[in-house]
A tleap script that builds the chain and sets N, CA, C and O, in Angstrom:
source leaprc.protein.ff14SB
mol = sequence {
  NGLN GLN PHE LYS ASN LEU PRO PHE THR PRO
  ASP TYR ASN GLN ASP ILE LEU VAL GLN ALA
  MET LEU LYS TRP LYS ASP GLN TRP ASN MET
  VAL ILE PHE GLU TYR ASP LYS GLN LEU LYS
  ALA TYR LYS GLU THR GLN GLY CTRP
}
set mol.1.N position { 47.408 315.179 9.978 }
set mol.1.CA position { 48.657 315.932 10.032 }
set mol.1.C position { 49.877 315.079 9.709 }
set mol.1.O position { 50.896 315.606 9.264 }
set mol.2.N position { 49.788 313.773 9.924 }
set mol.2.CA position { 50.981 312.961 9.730 }
set mol.2.C position { 51.349 312.837 8.241 }
set mol.2.O position { 52.437 312.378 7.893 }
set mol.3.N position { 50.417 313.257 7.376 }
set mol.3.CA position { 50.708 313.150 5.942 }
set mol.3.C position { 51.456 314.370 5.406 }
set mol.3.O position { 51.815 314.425 4.229 }
set mol.4.N position { 51.681 315.324 6.264 }
set mol.4.CA position { 52.223 316.604 5.832 }
set mol.4.C position { 53.511 316.478 5.007 }
set mol.4.O position { 53.678 317.169 4.002 }
set mol.5.N position { 54.407 315.603 5.430 }
set mol.5.CA position { 55.721 315.559 4.775 }
set mol.5.C position { 55.851 314.501 3.690 }
set mol.5.O position { 56.952 314.234 3.207 }
set mol.6.N position { 54.754 313.909 3.315 }
set mol.6.CA position { 54.850 312.878 2.289 }
set mol.6.C position { 54.955 313.498 0.893 }
set mol.6.O position { 54.484 314.612 0.661 }
set mol.7.N position { 55.575 312.765 -0.028 }
set mol.7.CA position { 55.903 313.298 -1.351 }
set mol.7.C position { 54.720 313.782 -2.177 }
set mol.7.O position { 54.902 314.599 -3.079 }
set mol.8.N position { 53.503 313.297 -1.891 }
set mol.8.CA position { 52.421 313.684 -2.787 }
set mol.8.C position { 51.682 314.954 -2.359 }
set mol.8.O position { 50.593 315.236 -2.858 }
set mol.9.N position { 52.268 315.711 -1.445 }
set mol.9.CA position { 51.651 316.994 -1.121 }
set mol.9.C position { 51.944 317.970 -2.258 }
set mol.9.O position { 53.013 317.906 -2.863 }
set mol.10.N position { 51.019 318.862 -2.552 }
set mol.10.CA position { 51.183 319.820 -3.651 }
set mol.10.C position { 52.453 320.664 -3.528 }
set mol.10.O position { 53.128 320.948 -4.517 }
set mol.11.N position { 52.760 321.059 -2.290 }
set mol.11.CA position { 53.944 321.899 -2.080 }
set mol.11.C position { 55.200 321.184 -2.522 }
set mol.11.O position { 56.085 321.775 -3.142 }
set mol.12.N position { 55.267 319.929 -2.202 }
set mol.12.CA position { 56.446 319.128 -2.545 }
set mol.12.C position { 56.610 319.075 -4.067 }
set mol.12.O position { 57.700 319.277 -4.603 }
set mol.13.N position { 55.500 318.798 -4.737 }
set mol.13.CA position { 55.546 318.717 -6.195 }
set mol.13.C position { 55.917 320.063 -6.808 }
set mol.13.O position { 56.681 320.134 -7.770 }
set mol.14.N position { 55.367 321.114 -6.240 }
set mol.14.CA position { 55.671 322.469 -6.707 }
set mol.14.C position { 57.168 322.717 -6.602 }
set mol.14.O position { 57.790 323.251 -7.520 }
set mol.15.N position { 57.735 322.321 -5.468 }
set mol.15.CA position { 59.166 322.494 -5.235 }
set mol.15.C position { 59.987 321.799 -6.308 }
set mol.15.O position { 60.921 322.378 -6.863 }
set mol.16.N position { 59.635 320.567 -6.591 }
set mol.16.CA position { 60.379 319.789 -7.587 }
set mol.16.C position { 60.298 320.473 -8.948 }
set mol.16.O position { 61.286 320.560 -9.677 }
set mol.17.N position { 59.105 320.955 -9.273 }
set mol.17.CA position { 58.898 321.628 -10.550 }
set mol.17.C position { 59.775 322.877 -10.634 }
set mol.17.O position { 60.446 323.119 -11.637 }
set mol.18.N position { 59.751 323.654 -9.568 }
set mol.18.CA position { 60.545 324.892 -9.542 }
set mol.18.C position { 62.028 324.579 -9.677 }
set mol.18.O position { 62.739 325.223 -10.448 }
set mol.19.N position { 62.492 323.586 -8.921 }
set mol.19.CA position { 63.897 323.192 -8.994 }
set mol.19.C position { 64.274 322.768 -10.416 }
set mol.19.O position { 65.310 323.165 -10.949 }
set mol.20.N position { 63.416 321.965 -11.002 }
set mol.20.CA position { 63.681 321.470 -12.355 }
set mol.20.C position { 63.746 322.622 -13.353 }
set mol.20.O position { 64.603 322.649 -14.236 }
set mol.21.N position { 62.828 323.568 -13.198 }
set mol.21.CA position { 62.799 324.695 -14.126 }
set mol.21.C position { 64.041 325.564 -13.986 }
set mol.21.O position { 64.603 326.027 -14.978 }
set mol.22.N position { 64.465 325.781 -12.737 }
set mol.22.CA position { 65.668 326.583 -12.504 }
set mol.22.C position { 66.890 325.906 -13.119 }
set mol.22.O position { 67.731 326.551 -13.746 }
set mol.23.N position { 66.965 324.595 -12.923 }
set mol.23.CA position { 68.083 323.829 -13.453 }
set mol.23.C position { 68.089 323.910 -14.979 }
set mol.23.O position { 69.131 324.117 -15.601 }
set mol.24.N position { 66.904 323.741 -15.568 }
set mol.24.CA position { 66.768 323.791 -17.014 }
set mol.24.C position { 67.159 325.164 -17.540 }
set mol.24.O position { 67.823 325.286 -18.569 }
set mol.25.N position { 66.735 326.197 -16.815 }
set mol.25.CA position { 67.048 327.559 -17.222 }
set mol.25.C position { 68.559 327.791 -17.218 }
set mol.25.O position { 69.107 328.396 -18.139 }
set mol.26.N position { 69.221 327.302 -16.170 }
set mol.26.CA position { 70.679 327.443 -16.089 }
set mol.26.C position { 71.348 326.771 -17.275 }
set mol.26.O position { 72.243 327.340 -17.900 }
set mol.27.N position { 70.913 325.567 -17.578 }
set mol.27.CA position { 71.515 324.827 -18.678 }
set mol.27.C position { 71.279 325.544 -19.998 }
set mol.27.O position { 72.168 325.627 -20.846 }
set mol.28.N position { 70.055 326.064 -20.156 }
set mol.28.CA position { 69.707 326.782 -21.370 }
set mol.28.C position { 70.591 328.017 -21.535 }
set mol.28.O position { 71.071 328.313 -22.629 }
set mol.29.N position { 70.799 328.743 -20.409 }
set mol.29.CA position { 71.667 329.920 -20.455 }
set mol.29.C position { 73.088 329.546 -20.862 }
set mol.29.O position { 73.736 330.264 -21.623 }
set mol.30.N position { 73.562 328.416 -20.349 }
set mol.30.CA position { 74.898 327.961 -20.697 }
set mol.30.C position { 74.994 327.639 -22.188 }
set mol.30.O position { 75.986 327.961 -22.842 }
set mol.31.N position { 73.956 327.003 -22.711 }
set mol.31.CA position { 73.932 326.653 -24.133 }
set mol.31.C position { 73.970 327.926 -24.981 }
set mol.31.O position { 74.733 328.020 -25.942 }
set mol.32.N position { 73.151 328.887 -24.617 }
set mol.32.CA position { 73.108 330.143 -25.367 }
set mol.32.C position { 74.456 330.851 -25.300 }
set mol.32.O position { 74.949 331.377 -26.298 }
set mol.33.N position { 75.043 330.854 -24.107 }
set mol.33.CA position { 76.339 331.499 -23.916 }
set mol.33.C position { 77.393 330.856 -24.811 }
set mol.33.O position { 78.153 331.549 -25.486 }
set mol.34.N position { 77.431 329.529 -24.810 }
set mol.34.CA position { 78.387 328.794 -25.637 }
set mol.34.C position { 78.171 329.094 -27.108 }
set mol.34.O position { 79.120 329.339 -27.854 }
set mol.35.N position { 76.905 329.071 -27.516 }
set mol.35.CA position { 76.562 329.316 -28.914 }
set mol.35.C position { 77.032 330.704 -29.329 }
set mol.35.O position { 77.603 330.891 -30.404 }
set mol.36.N position { 76.781 331.663 -28.460 }
set mol.36.CA position { 77.184 333.043 -28.704 }
set mol.36.C position { 78.690 333.145 -28.908 }
set mol.36.O position { 79.171 333.819 -29.819 }
set mol.37.N position { 79.425 332.452 -28.027 }
set mol.37.CA position { 80.880 332.474 -28.091 }
set mol.37.C position { 81.360 331.896 -29.422 }
set mol.37.O position { 82.220 332.470 -30.090 }
set mol.38.N position { 80.788 330.752 -29.792 }
set mol.38.CA position { 81.168 330.086 -31.040 }
set mol.38.C position { 80.867 330.989 -32.231 }
set mol.38.O position { 81.670 331.106 -33.157 }
set mol.39.N position { 79.706 331.619 -32.190 }
set mol.39.CA position { 79.278 332.469 -33.298 }
set mol.39.C position { 80.230 333.651 -33.459 }
set mol.39.O position { 80.620 333.994 -34.575 }
set mol.40.N position { 80.600 334.269 -32.343 }
set mol.40.CA position { 81.543 335.401 -32.398 }
set mol.40.C position { 82.873 334.945 -32.986 }
set mol.40.O position { 83.446 335.613 -33.847 }
set mol.41.N position { 83.355 333.804 -32.513 }
set mol.41.CA position { 84.636 333.288 -32.997 }
set mol.41.C position { 84.552 333.011 -34.496 }
set mol.41.O position { 85.481 333.318 -35.243 }
set mol.42.N position { 83.444 332.433 -34.926 }
set mol.42.CA position { 83.252 332.119 -36.343 }
set mol.42.C position { 83.246 333.400 -37.181 }
set mol.42.O position { 83.890 333.474 -38.228 }
set mol.43.N position { 82.514 334.399 -36.706 }
set mol.43.CA position { 82.438 335.659 -37.435 }
set mol.43.C position { 83.814 336.288 -37.564 }
set mol.43.O position { 84.158 336.847 -38.605 }
set mol.44.N position { 84.604 336.192 -36.491 }
set mol.44.CA position { 85.943 336.771 -36.538 }
set mol.44.C position { 86.811 336.062 -37.570 }
set mol.44.O position { 87.559 336.710 -38.302 }
set mol.45.N position { 86.716 334.742 -37.634 }
set mol.45.CA position { 87.530 334.019 -38.610 }
set mol.45.C position { 87.055 334.311 -40.035 }
set mol.45.O position { 87.839 334.241 -40.982 }
set mol.46.N position { 85.778 334.638 -40.181 }
set mol.46.CA position { 85.248 334.957 -41.506 }
set mol.46.C position { 85.450 336.434 -41.856 }
set mol.46.O position { 85.172 336.860 -42.977 }
set mol.47.N position { 85.930 337.196 -40.894 }
set mol.47.CA position { 86.148 338.618 -41.117 }
set mol.47.C position { 84.853 339.429 -41.201 }
set mol.47.O position { 84.807 340.445 -41.895 }
set mol.48.N position { 83.807 338.993 -40.504 }
set mol.48.CA position { 82.548 339.758 -40.527 }
set mol.48.C position { 82.637 340.959 -39.616 }
set mol.48.O position { 81.677 341.721 -39.504 }
savepdb mol mol.pdb
quit
């Protein structure tokens, strides 16, 4: 039982993976949002 809280338990690793994926997803959404904004602005300047 004393090993329960050590870093190499599967739950701990799962947590890190989930956190990393959520963080990555947020960043990806921000990138897409920015890209979208730039694209709209570009289209407007081009008169599309």
